[in-house]
C-alpha positions, 0 to 999 in steps of 0.5 A, a space after each residue: 668236694 675235692 676243692 673244698 677239702 683242698 682249700 681247708 688244708 690251705 688254711 692250716 694253722 701255723 702251729 701245725 694243727 689241721 683245722 679239718 681234722 680237728 673238726 672231724 676229731 671233735 664231731 659227735 657224728 661218726 666219720 672215717 676215710 678209707 682207700 678201697 676198704 683200708 681205713 686211713 682215718 677214723 674219728 672218736 665217734 665212729 671208733 666208739 660205734 665199732 668198739 675200738 680206739 681211733 688209732 686201732 682202726 687206722 689200717 684195718 680192713 673196713 670190709 671185715 666189719 661186715 657180713 661176707 654176704 653184704 660185702 659185695 654189695 658195699 664194694 659195688 656201691 663204693 665203686 659206682 660212687 667213685 665213677 658216678 656221683 648220681 649213684 645213691 650215696 646213703 644206705 643202711 647195712 648190718 656190721 659187727 662190733 669188736 665184741 661180735 655183736 651186730 649193729 645197724 649203721 647208716 652210711 652217707 658216702 662221698 668220694 674226694 680228697 682227704 689229706 691229698 688223697 682221693 678217698 671214700 669219706 663215710 659219715 656213720 650213724 648207729 641206728 641199732 636202737 631205732 631199728 630194733 625198736 621199729 622191728 619190735 613195734 612191727 613184731 608187736 603189731 603183727 602178733 597183736 593182729 594175728 591174735 585179733 585175726 585168730 580170735 573167736 570173738 568178733 572185733 571191728 572198728 567203725 567210724 560213723 558206722 562205716 566199718 574200717 577194720 574187722 577180723 574174720 570172726 566179726 565178719 563171719 558172724 554177719 555172713 561175710 568174709 573180712 574183705 567184703 565186710 570192711 566198708 559196709 555200714 554197720 547200721 545196715 546189719 542192725 535190726 530196725 527196732 534197735 537202730 535208734 538205740 545204737 545211734 543214741 549210744 554212739 552219740 553219747 559215747 562220742 560225747 563222753 556221756 553215760 552210754 553202756 559199755 556192754 549191751 545186746 541187740 538183734 542183728 541181721 546177717 548178710 542173707 537177712 537171718 536174725 542173729 543176737 549180738 552181745 557187744 562191748 564198745 569204746 572210743 579209740 583213735 584210729 589213724 588220727 581220728 576218733 572211732 569206735 572199737 567193738 568186740 562182739 559175740 554171737 549169743 543167739 544160742 544163749 537167747 534161744 536157751 533163755 526162751 526155752 527155759 522161760 517157756 519151761 518155767 511157765 509150763 511148770 507154773 501152769 502144771 503147778 497151778 493145775 495140780 494145786 487146783 486139782 487138790 483143792 477141788 478134790 477136797 470133798 471127794 477125798 474127805 467123804 470116803 475117809 469119813 465113812 471109813 472112820 465112821 464104820 470102823 468106829 461102829 465096829 470098834 465100839 460094838 454099837 450094833 452088838 457084841 464082837 470078837 476081841 480080834 475084830 475090835 483090834 482090827 477095827 481100832 487099827 482101821 480107825 487109827 489109820 483112817 484118822 492119820 490118813 485124814 490128818 495128812 490129807 487135810 494138811 495137803 489139801 489145806 496147803 494146796 487151797 492156800 496156794 490156790 488162794 481158795 481158802 476162806 476164813 470166817 471172822 468170828 470172836 474166839 475165846 483164846 483161852 478156851 481154844 488153848 484148853 481145848 487143844 491141850 485136852 486133845 494132846 495131853 493124853 499123847 504127851 503123858 503116853 510119851 512120858 512128858 510133863 505137859 503144863 498149860 497156863 491160861 489167865 482167868 481174863 484171857 482175851 477174845 480175838 477176831 479170827 477163824 476159830 477152827 484155823 486158830 485151833 489148827 495152828 495151836 494143835 500143829 505147834 503143840 503137837 510138834 512140841 510133844 512129837 519132838 521131845 524125848 521121854 522125861 521132857 517138858 512141854 509148856 503152853 502159856 498165854 500172856 500179854 503180847 507186845 503193843 497191847 496184843 496177846 501172845 501164846 508161848 509154846 516151849 519144849 525141852 526137845 531136840 531143838 533146831 540147828 541154826 542152819 535148819 531154821 530157814 528151812 522148817 517153814 518150807 513145805 515137806 522140809 524136815 529137820 536133819 536129826 536122828 530122832 526125827 527119822 523115827 517120827 512120822 510126819 510130812 513136813 507140812 505142819 509148820 508151813 501150814 502154821 505160817 500160811 494160816 498165821 499170815 492170813 490172820 495177821 498172827 506174828 511168829 517168833 521161833 527160837 531154838 537150841 539143839 538138844 536144849 529145846 524150842 520156843 515158838 511164840 504166836 503173837 496176836 496183834 492189838 487190832 485183833 483183840 476184842 477184850 477179856 472175859 
């Protein structure tokens, strides 16, 4: 090195320019020469690193640019380098710029002649950005690993089912610690019934095929205990090769809850069926004594066996009306139960629809007049006959007409009209000027026990079974229902008998 420097100086140009200095002045690589810390020469590149001009650095104390804790080590390296060229000559250290900011520098040191003096030659490179980036990357990786390791979700990576990395949560789900979990075959922790499925998912995923990203399987803990796992998987690169990253959670408790809920639902359905069957079977036992009560009360009320006191007659009338009301409610309950149980039987017969309407109207006209309503019925002379159960058709008509009367305040109108229906059928239209039904209530009126939320309704007796029973019976006889209503304006219900059930006019 000394000889090389000397020979370069021997080739100095005739105009006085030192070619060696010219090379170092123009070099993009930082370079300085110092005599035991006193800077003799600094090029533009190294001056820029420290934040000075080259002329300002000459004569400065190089050691003042480093932290005091670092200076002894640097001096020792410089001294050793002067004595023995075998001492490592490249190292990194932290220095201070002119503005006080730190920088990380890489020094490559030589010892030899510089312009006739034996000096230390230092090539300097600024590694601050690189080292900061490396440190940031290392910090990011550390934080990410801390986040993964501390997560309550299991996280592991496997290749060909061999586990390459796992956090604590993943290992503990299967009864392992992280160190013993890494290296085992993940497939061995899958219940045999699910292994084929997971192999196929893995194959499709690696091929980019339609494998689900999220799925469930039954796993096996280290001691063989089953554990339900929900997993999300994707293909990643792990140390230069494809691998599968899986995030897992233990859903055993959720599965147990689902099983319990399913069993509870089945028990509730069995109980409901038992209740329905019980009510259907109790029809005769309930109706018989009620019929007797009503019959004997009628005898008392009508004085069929002799004269009675007026008070006894009043009592008998109360017994009779209460019994009829109770029988009506029980009949509705039993009919709904019978329909739910599939026990109701319809008799197919020819029913004069006009006569059925007139019969029901006669039963309700008195009630309508007592309520202060106008009750109008319009039936054409050539009213058609329909095929169906006559008693059930009347039950439908009475329920719908009865609702119209019940929920129309005094002074209102109720009308019943029989006309031709769409597509050759027949239609019975029952319209009222009653309280109406809000749009939000329309979907509820056909639900059992549901009642319209209206102050007028709260003053009227009822179980909320009339319209549900109408709908069920109508469905059994293929009768369509159209309900239109406006609050405080009125309600119109249309019962549409299809052409297939029309027999013809009178």
